[in-house]
N, C-alpha and C positions, 0 to 999 in steps of 0.2 A: 256719853253725857250730852245733853241738849246744850248747844251754845245760847248764851244771853242774846237775845233780840237787841239790835240798835236803836236808838230813839226814834228814828224815822220808819223801824219797822212795827211801832207799838200801834199805829192806826191799824184799828179793823179793817181786814178786807171787805168790799163792798161786794158781796156774792147775789145774783139775782135768781139761781136755782132755775125754775121753769120758765120764769119770765126773760132768762139771758138769751141775747141776741145781739149777732152784728149784723146792720142792715146798710148795705152799699147802693146807691142810686145814681145812674146814669154818670160811673165813675170814668174819667178821661185822665190819661197821664201821656205826654209827649217826651220823647228824648229828641232834642233838635227838631229835624223837619219829621221826624217818624212819631206816629201816635203807636205805642206800645199797647194802650188799653183804650177800647173806644165806647161808650155807653154802657159798661158794665152795671149790670143789676145783679143782686145776689143778697139772700138772707141767710145766716147760719143762725138758727135757732137752737133751742137746748137740746133737742133730739136730731139734729142734722146728722148725717153722714153723705157729706158732699166730696166728690174727688173733682180737682181742678186740672184739667188735661189739655194736652195741646203739644204742638212740636215746640223745640228749643227757640227761644227768643220770642215767644209767644205774648210773654208778660205773666207768666204764673207766679214766680216768685214775686214780681212788682205788685201783684194784687195781692198777697199776702201779707207783706208789707203794708199796704193800705189799710187793709183788714185790721190789724193790730196796731194802729197809729203809726207806725215809723215813718210812713211817707204820706205827704198831704198830695190830694191828687190836684190836678189842674183845673178841672171841672168836676162835679157832682158832690154828692155828700154820704159820709160815714157817721152812722151812729150805733153807740154801743151800749150795751147793758150788761153788767157782771164781769169777772175777771176773765182776763184772756191769757194764754201761753202761747208761745211761740217756738218753733225749733228751726232756726234758720240750717241752711245747709252749712255755712262755714263758720266757725266760731275762734276767734282771734284771742290772743292772750297777752295781756298787758301786765307789766312787769309788776312782780308782787302778788299776782293774783294763784291761789292756789286750788286744789279740788274743794277745798271747804268753802272757798269763796261762793263756788256755785252750790254746795248743797246749803249754806247759810243762807243764800237769797231763796232758794227752795223751800226751806223750812221757815224763813221770816213770818209768811201771814198766819202759820199755824200756831208758832212761839206766841206773835203777838195775840192772836185770840186766847191762848192760854194765859198768858201774863195779866190780860186785861180781866180775864174770868178769876183768876187769884185775887187781885186788887179789889173787883167788886165783892167777892165773897168776904174777905176782910172789911170793907167797909159796910156790908150787911151785919155780920157779926158784931162790928163796933157801934150799932145804932144808927149807921146813917142813914136818914130818911130819902135821900136821892139816889141811892143804890140800887133801889129794884130796876128801875130802867137800864141803867149800865150792865146790871147782873144778866137781864134778858138779852139783850144785845149780843154780850160776850159769849153766853151758853149758846144763842143760835148761831154764831159766826165759826164757835169751836165744832160745834155738832156739823154744820155744813161742809167743813173740812176734813171733819175726822182728826182733828188735829192730834189729838193723843196718840194716833197709829203713824203719825207723818213721817219721822224719822226711820222706822221700820220699813216704811213704803219703799223711801228712797235707797236703803241698803240693799231690800231685795232687788230691786231695779238694776242697781250698781252691778251686782253679782250676777242677774240674769242675762245682762248685755255684755258681760265681761270687761266693766270698766274699773278705771283705778278708783279704789275706796280709800287710800291714804289721804286723809283731810290735810295732810301739810305737803304733798307733792305739788311743787309748782306747775301751773298749766303749761308753762313754755316747756318744761322738759317732756311733755305729751308730745304724740304725733296727733296730726289733725284727726285720725280717726277714733285715737283714744279720746280726745276732749270732746269729739262731737258724743260719742258715746256717754261721757259723765254728762254733759249738757242734756241729754235725751232721757237719761235715767233719774236725773233731777226733776225734768217737767213730767214724767210720766208717774214719778212719787208723790207730786205735790196735786192738790186739787185745785183744777180751774174748771171755769163754766164752759169755755170754749177754748180747745185746742186747736193751734193751726201748725201744720207738721210741712216742713219743706224737704222732699227727698228723706224720709226718716230711715230708709232700710240701706242707705249708703252705710259702710263701715259695719254691717252686722252679718255674724254668721247664722248659720242656719237655727241654732237655738236662741239667738237673739231675734231673729226674724219672727218666730212661733213667739215669743214672749210678746214682743210689739205687737203682733195681731191678737193676741188674748186681752190684753191691756186696752187695746181701742174699740175692739168688740165689748168689753165690759165697763167701759167710759159711759158715765151717767150724765154727760152733758153733751155739747154740739162738737162737731168735729169738720175739718177741713183739710184735707191733704191733697198735696203735691206728690205726685210720682209717678216713675216711670215701671213701676214694679206691679206687674198682672196680677199677681197672685195677690199681693195685699190690696189692690182695688177691686178685685171679685170678692174679698172676703168681708170688708169693712164699709163698702159705699154703696149707696142706694141711689143718689144722684149725681149727675155728672155735667158740669159746667165745662163745656168745650169751648176752648179759645181759638181753633183754627177757623180759616176762612171760610166764610157762608155766603149765599147768594145776595144777603143785603147787607153784609159786613158787621152784624152784629153775633155776640157770640149768643150758644144756645145752651140751654140747661135741659137735659133730660131726665125724665122720673125711670125709676126703674135700675135694675143691676147692671152689670157690666156689659152682658150678654143684650140687653134691651137697650142700652147705650149704642152697640155695635151695631145693631138691627137698625134702629131709628134713622143712625147717622148713614147708613147704607142707603136707605129709601130714600133718603133726603137727596143725597148726592146722585140718584138715578132721576130724580126729578129734574134737579138741577142742569143735569147732562141733558137731558131729553128736551127741557124748555130751550135752552142754548141752543140746540141742533136745530130745533124746530125754527127758531127767530133766524138762523144762519141759512137754513134751506130756503125760508120765504125771501130774505135778502137775495141769494143768489136767484130765485127766480124771478123778481122783481127786476134784475141786472140783464138776464137773459131777456126780458120782454123788452128792456129798452133797447137791446141791441137788436134784436129783431126787427122791431117799429124802424130802428135808424137805416136796418137794410132797406126796408120797404119803401122808406123816404128817398132812399138814393136810386135803388134799382127795381124794387119788387113791384112799384105801381105802375110802372110805364107800361102801356097797352102796346099789341103789337104794331108792326110797322103800318101806314095806312090810315091808323086811327085818326082822327080829326083834332085839330089843336083845342078845340072848345070842350071835346070830352075829357082829352088830358088835364085840361085847367079845372073842370070839374071836380076830379077826383083827387087832386092833391090837397085840398084843405082839410079833406077827412084823415088823411093819412098823414099829415102834420099834426092835427088835433089827437090821433092817435098816440103819437110818440110823445106830445106833451103830457098828457095823462098818465104815460107809464113812468116818465121822468119825474112828475109829481107825486107819485106814487111810492117809486124810491127814495125822492128826499125826505119825505113823511116818515118813512119806516125806519126804525130805530131798534138796535140788537141793544135792549135796556137789562138783559139778563147777563152779567159778567161771565166770562169764560173761567169755567171750573178749573181749579189747581191740577196739575197733571197727576195720573195716577200709575203707581210703579207697575211697570211691566217686565218680567223676568222673561228675558230669550231664551228659546231652547236652543240647546247647545247641539242638538241633534246626535247624540251618544246614543249607539246599539245597544240593547240590553246585554248584559254579560262580556261586553268589550273589555278585556285587561285596560287598567289604568296605571296600577300600582303595586310594588309587591314588596313587604320588610320582613326582613328575617334576622331574628335574635337581635333586636336593635336595642340598646341602651345607651345611657349618656352617664359617665361618672360625675356622682355628686349630685343629679339634675334628675335623672329618671331610671328608675330600677327595672330591670329587663329581666330574661329577654323580652320583646315585643315582637310578635308575628302576625304581620297583616295581609290579605289579598282583596284588593278592591277595585271591582268592575263597574260598568255602566249600571248606572239605577240603583247601586249598592246604597244603604244608610248605616251609619255607625255614629252611635251617642258614646263621648267619652266622658266619664265622671271620676270624681275621689275628690279628697281634702287638698285644702290650700296646698302648694308645696310639694305635693305629689308628683307633678312633671307633666300635666295636661298641654300648658303651652308649650313646652318643651318637645314632648310627642308631635305636636302639630309643626313646630319649626324643622324637625328633623323630616317629616313626610315631605314637606313642602322644599327640600334642599337648603334650606337657610342654615342649618347646623347640621355640623358633621358628626354621627354618632360616634362614641368610644369603641362600641362592639356592635357587630352587625352590619347589615348593610340596606340602603332602600334602590330599588329599579324602578324608573318610570317606563310604561309601555313607550313603544315608538311611537310619535305622535301625539302622545296624550299630553294634555295641557292641565297643571296642576296649580291652582291659586291658591293664596291664605289672605284671610282676613284677620290682622292680630286684634287684639284686646282694644287697645287706644288707637286713635286715628293715626295714619303714616305721616311723616315729615314731609311737606309737601313747600315748595318755593311760595312764602308768602304774597309775595308780590304777583303771582299769577293768578289769572280767573281759573274758575273750574273747566271752562273751554279750552283754554291753554293747557292747564295739567293733564286733560283728556287728550287731547291732539298729542301732546309730547310721550305720552304713556302709549299711544298706539303707536306712533312713530318710533319707538323703540322696541316694541314687539315685532313689528315689520322689517326693521332693521337685522333682527338676531333672526329672522326666519321663521320665528313662532307662529305669525298669522300673515295670513294675506290681507292688504287693506280692505279689499272688498269684503271681507268677513268679520269686520272688526263691528260692533255695535255702536251706533252713535249715541253721544251722550242724551241728545234730547229724547231719544225713542224709549228710552228707561223709564222716563217719567219720574225721575227721582230727585230732581232738582228743577224749580219753577224758572220762569224766564228771569227774575232779579237775581237769584242765586247763581244761576249760569254765569253771570256778568260779575259778580261778587268776588275781589281777590281773597285767596285762601284764607291770609291773615284777618279777614273780618267777618269771614263767617262764624257761627255758631258749632259748636261740639256736634249739633244732632246733624246740620248741613255738612260738615266735614265727614262725617260717619257716612253720610249718604253717597258723598264722593267716593269715599273708599270703595263702596258695596258698586259704585258704578264703575271705578276701574277695574275691580276684580272680574265683573262680568263683562267688562268689553271685549275679552278674547274668547266668549264662550267655552270658558273650561269644561272639560270633562271630569275634572274632581275637586270639589269646591271644600277648603278646610276653613272651618267657622270657629273662631278662638271668641267666647262670650259676645255672640255677634247681637246679644239685645242691649249692650252699652251703648247709653246717649241717644237711643232712638227713642220715639214715640210708642205708645203703646197699641196705636193704630196702626203703625209700620211695621213694628213686630208682628203682628197678627198676620198681617200680606206677606212678610218674608216667611212665616212659619208655614202660609199655605204653598207658597211658592217652592220650598225646599222639600215638600212632601210631593211636589207635582214634576220637578224638575226630571231630565234623564239623564242628568250629571250623576256621579257619585258625590255623596254629601257626608262629611264628617263634622259633627258639632261638638265643642267643649263647653259647658255651660254650668253656672251655679243657680242659675233663674228657674225658680221653682215653678212657675207657669208653663215655662218652656221644657221643662224636665215632664212634666204632665203632658203635655203635647204631643212629645217625644216618647212616650212610655212604651211603645209598640215596635222601636228601633232596637236593634241588637245593642249591646251596652258592653263598654271596653272600663272595666275599673282599674284606675290608676292607683298603685299602691304607695304609703309613704316608703322610704327608703330605711332600710334597717339600719339603727344606729349602732 
């Protein structure tokens, strides 16, 4: 049964159809002394398929909130035409709110249009001469919203996303993921001119991801999505607003799909690096010229003994003038191309192909991992671990890393082999320490245990995973993405021969994940990856696969 719309919901929604848009011009948002967004220009039109990308902390969520009208920019303007639906990353639960609260909000515009249509129909039947315009407006609104089918669409979305459909269920009794799925289902079931989605793949399983992708591809309005899910970005986006640093400090909008964005970004980066290096080289040349001119002034211009005083004096002014010219050229030269941010560099551990790293025989963990699992991992080996949630993928990697003892079987690490695991979530570090201090303490422990010689440790700066600001930032003030980068840096510091990666794409930007994917293909170390990431599964499809099965009940 359709709930009765509230008086506030009786106003007809103002949809714009083909003329719908959100237009942001020169939007700037600051947080204290830091500019989160700087001069952003973006138009989301009725047919837009835009991905907003960038590292954590670059302002992606802030931009969506500005576009939706939840946040007023410090500078710039935002104009909107049509209805806008926003899916936030988090959904709080206020007292008394139920699943029905969310579904009623989603259905309210459609119910208002149908109620207005019924009222106008009755007025027409009663001979009201003013009812014609009201009837036409109500019919147009109901048709645009496909209002007659609204509740069925919401129910379909609730079911497809595995969301709670009990309208009486209090939101406070649902987990964060369950609340998010209800909210997303309501958004997908309603009709909006423009959808703004912030990490919509969070909390979805494979079926839910497939349903979301289909609905977004079928959506007949505009779309702007923030997501780290590369498969979703490849499947739905045809333009990319990149908020990561550029040589002029302005965001870049790239046309074309995912690969076109990556190719354009790579070419621009190469030009940036080349121009910066050319300016640095010219600056070094000018400094060398000044140094040589100064040497000539002090020693080089002096003639041999016996040369007359007049001859020495006549040559001196020319040398002084040459030095002055060189100094003026050096002072006039400016390196006005900023230094590009660091590029991740994966250290070569120097593992010999086929060199034994680890053997696992008959491994099982009671209640967590069904066995027996037998593995032999040598230098250069690759293994992809897959299976449903709860099957024990993370448990297996913990056992291989020596962080968990198996209840059955054994794991043997080859003499001298270094095994490192990167867990799903960021590792707990002292929040008061900077990245440099955490790295130094980690390397110190490895050296003290005899696992690593200090000379063999990979310096934090050499990895290119954190920029100069992040290196000085206390861990407690880092973004999730920065902490994840630090986790990778700590794992690579000891040049491991076997790298165990558990959901390595968590909290990383799509650009960095592509770089990590290239690195795990190229490294001489053995690599084991456990993941649900659809694009990563595609990228590693040629790797040997171990399917972990759910335990028998």
